[in-house]
N, C-alpha and C positions, 0 to 999 in steps of 0.2 A: 532572447531570440526574437526576431521580427516574424510575426505570424502572417501567413498568407491569408487571402480573403476566405478561402475554404476553411482554414484552421480557425479563423475568428468566428466564422459561422457555427462551426462545431462547438467551440468554447461557449458562445452565447446561448446556443440551444440547450446545452447541458446546464449552464449556470441558471438560466431562466426556469428550467424544470426543477432543479434542486432547491431553488429559493422557496418553493411552496411546501417543502418537506423538512421542517427543522429537526436537527439531530436529537434534540431533547425528547421529542415525541416518539421518534423511531426506536430509541433504546428501550422503551417500555414494551415493545412488541415481544411476543413469546420467542421469536427467532432472533431477536436482537436487532432487527432491521425491518424496514417497510417492504414487504414482498410485493405490494402493488406498485410501488415506485420502481423496484428492480425490474418488474415485468414491462413497465412503460419504457424504461431506458433501453431494455433489450429489444423490444418490438419496434419502437419508434426511431431510435438512434443507433441501435446495434452495438452498444458499448461492450458487451461481453465478447464480441468477435471482431473487433476493429482490425486486429492484426492477424486474422485468420483468412485464408483464401476463400473466395466466393464459392468455389466448388464444395467446400465443407460447411457452408452456411454462414460464413463470415462476410465482412465488408471488403476484404481484399486490400486494406490499407496497411500501415506499418505500425511499429511500436511508438513512433513519434505521435501518431494520432491518439494512441492509448495514453501517452504521456500527458497530452492536453486534458483528456477527460480525468485522469488521476489527479491532476492539479486542481481541477474544479471540485472533485470529490473531497480533497483535503481542505479546500477553502471552507466548505460547509461542515466538515467533520462528519460527513454522511456515513452512517453505519451501512454495511452491506458487503456483498462478496466480490466487489470489483477487483481489488488488488489480487485476491486469491484466484479469480478467474483468469487474469492475465498470466499468472504462473502456470495454472493448470493447462490452459490451451496451448501455451508455448511448449510445455513439457510433452504434451501429446504430439504436437507437430514434429518436435525433435525426435520423438520415438518412432515416428512414421505410422502412427495408429490414429485414424481419423473417425473411427466408429462413433465415438461419443460426442464429437465436436458439434454436429448440427443441433442437438438438444441443448448443449451447454451454451452455444451462441444465441439460441432463441430464448434463453432464460427458463427453459422448461425443466431443467435439472440443475442441481448444484453438486459440485465436486470439490473436495478439499485435498490439498497436497501435503502429505506428511514426508518431509525431506530432512528435517533437522533432528535426526534420531539415529538409532541403530536397529536394523532389521536384518533378519536372515531367513532364507527359504530352504525348506527340506526338499528332497527329491520328488515328493508328491505335490509340490507347489503350494505348500502351506507356509504362511508367513508368521513370524513371531518377532516381538520387539516393541519398542515404544518411542514416541516422539513428542516433544513439548512444543508449545507455542504454535499449534496448528490452527490456522484461520478457517472459519466457516465449518468446522467439523461438526458442530451441533446440528446445523441445518443440512448437512450434506447427505445425499443418498449414496454417493460413491466416494471412496477414499483411494487416492493414487499414492502409492508408497514407493519412495525411492530408496533403493538399497544398492550402494555403489553405483555402477552404471546401469543397473536394472531398474525397470519401472513396472509396478504391479498394480492391478486393479482389484480392489476389495469392496464388496457390498457392505455398507455400514450396518445393515440390520442382520448380517450373518452371525452365526455362533463364533465365539472367540474374539469378537470386536467390542472393545469398551472405549467409550468417549467420556472423559471426565472434564467438565467445565472448570476452567482455571479462575482463581481470584485475580482480577485485573485492576490495574490502576486507572486505565482508560475505559470507561463504560461504553464508548462508541465503537470499540473493537473487541469483540469476544474472541477468546482463545481457548484452546482445550488441549488436554493430553490424550493422545491416541495410543491405546495398548492393544496389541494383537497377540493372541495365544493360539498358534496353529490355525489361523484363520484361512479359509480357502481363498485362493487368489488366481487371477489370470495374468499371465505375462503379457505386457503391453508392447506392441511393436517388435515382436521377436525377442523380448526381454532385455533389449539393449537400447538405451538412449543414445542419440547421435551427439555425443559430447559428455564431458565429465560433469559431476555435480557443481564444480566451480562455475560453470556457465550459468547454472540456475541461481547460484548465490549472487552473481553479478547482476543478473536480471532483477532479482528481488530487491537488491540495494538501489538500483536505478529507478525502478518503479516506485519504491517507497519514497525516494528523494523527491519525486514529482508531488506526491501527497504532502510531504513536509514543506516544500516551497509554497504550495497552495495554501496550507494552513498558516505559514508565516506571513504570506501576503495579506490574508484576511485579518490576521491579528494586528498587523501594522496599520491597515486601513482603519479598523475600528478604534485603535488607540489614537491615531491622528485625528479622527473625527471627534473623539471625546475631549481631547485637550483643547480643541477649539471652542467647545461648548461649555466646559466646566469653568465657572468663574470663581476666583479666589482673590481677596484683597482688591476687588473692584475691576479685575480684568481676567481674560481667559488665561488659564494656566499654561496654555501653549505659547504664550508670549514670554514666559520665563526662560532665560538663556540656558539654564542647566537642563531643562527638558528639551529644548531645541537641540542641544548637543547630543543628548541621548537618543532622540528620534533620528538625528542624522546618522549616528552610528548604527542604529537598527536598520535604517534604509540601506546603508552600504553593505551590511551583512546580508540583507535580502537580495540585493543585486548580485553579490558574489555567489550566494547559494543558488540562485536561478541559473547563473552561468555554468556553475559546476554540474548541476543536474542535467541541463540540456546538452552540454558537451559530452557527458557520459552517455546520454541516450543516443546521440548521433553516432558516437563511436560504436555502441552496441549494435545499432542497425547496420552500420557499415562493416561490421565484423573486424574492426580495427584491432591491431595487435596490442594497443594500449587500453583496450576496453576494460580489462580487469582492474588496472591501476586507476583509471578514471572513475570506475564504479565505487572503489574503496574510498577515493577522495570525496565523491559525492555523498556517500554515506556519512563520513565523518563531518564534512563541512555543513551539510544540511541538518544533521542532528544537532550540532552545536548552535547553529544559527536559529533554528526553531526554538530551542531552549532559551536562548538569550532574548529573542523577540517576545516570546510568550511571557517570560519573566517581567519584561518591561511593561507588557500589557497589564499584568496583574498590579504592578506597583503604581502605574500611572492612573489606573482606575480607582486606586485607593480602596476604601472599605467596601465599595460596591462590588469589587472583583471577587471577594471571598464569599459572596452569597451564592446559594445554589441556583437562584433564578437567573444569574448572569452567566454568559458563556465563557468568561475569561478563564475560569478554573478548568473548563473542558479543554481549552487550547493548551494550558500548562500540563494537564494530565497527558494529553496526546504527545506533547513534546518529549516528556521523560519516558513514556512508554515506547514510543517509536525509536528512541535512541538505543534501546536494548533489543529491539526486534531485528532479527537476522544478524545478530552479533553486535556487541557494544562497540562504540567508536574506538576504544583502546585495542580491541582485537584487529580492527581494520588498519589502525595505525601501525601495529606490529607487522601486518602483512605488507603495508607500504614500505616500511623500513627494510624488510627482508628483500623486497623486489628492487628497491632503489640502490641498495648496497651490494646486490648480487654481482 
């Protein structure tokens, strides 16, 4: 996609700020991310509320602007609640409940969305159930729990709420299991979201694809730079035909993944009837492309890539972890098959 002047300015501002905060340092923080960086991004650029109307503390832009920022986030493998904040704010907007939005957009509060699980509410409004792979749950003050079409707000410190950190392959993205045992809850937006959970799944897949494209882009750039510098048998290894062919294939994968991601994002913003199909395609294609490009990064960097001090292994970890987030590619392929053959 050809970016407008305003979009390039947004991209460059985020890229310049993230460059000073390496992921390796951030993952050592107690919360798993740099809270100071998150505050700067929210206060100076408004990343948490780009797609939120100005009346609720946001920037009044669209999910396309969030897509640009997510891609930059993925380039640097930046730990933090950006992806989760996109899902949370859009779920609240769909539910028609804007009470929490100003604090979330300002970065003053963190909320986590538990939607990949099974929950039920009793007549007294107490929630029970569990969800895995919940992003930002350890740092969140508020949990938004999706149960069918209903959305509930739960205070993370209340009785009956348990957050169990998960063992993760990718140290730059912390996940947790959220368990609720008759936890007190507030129905959000009259307890009904405007749209089924499928909408949330599609948004999650498209937003994740932006991060995946950003990570693939940076992995390709670093690999291309390295093969021009690494000398073997008296010449740069980038001059070897076999590596040139592999880099060319990686570049084609990157271009195709970028197209898939942006096409899905545009369809989602336009509320296109094909948005769900395009979201599934983006999830599959971007997952597979990042895995392939990160794998080439490790191989072409040779022994250097398997040291903890080099970032190649972090890109490979992110690639395989992201492929399983929000459903493995096989699940989305099955969904595509059912849709196309219907």
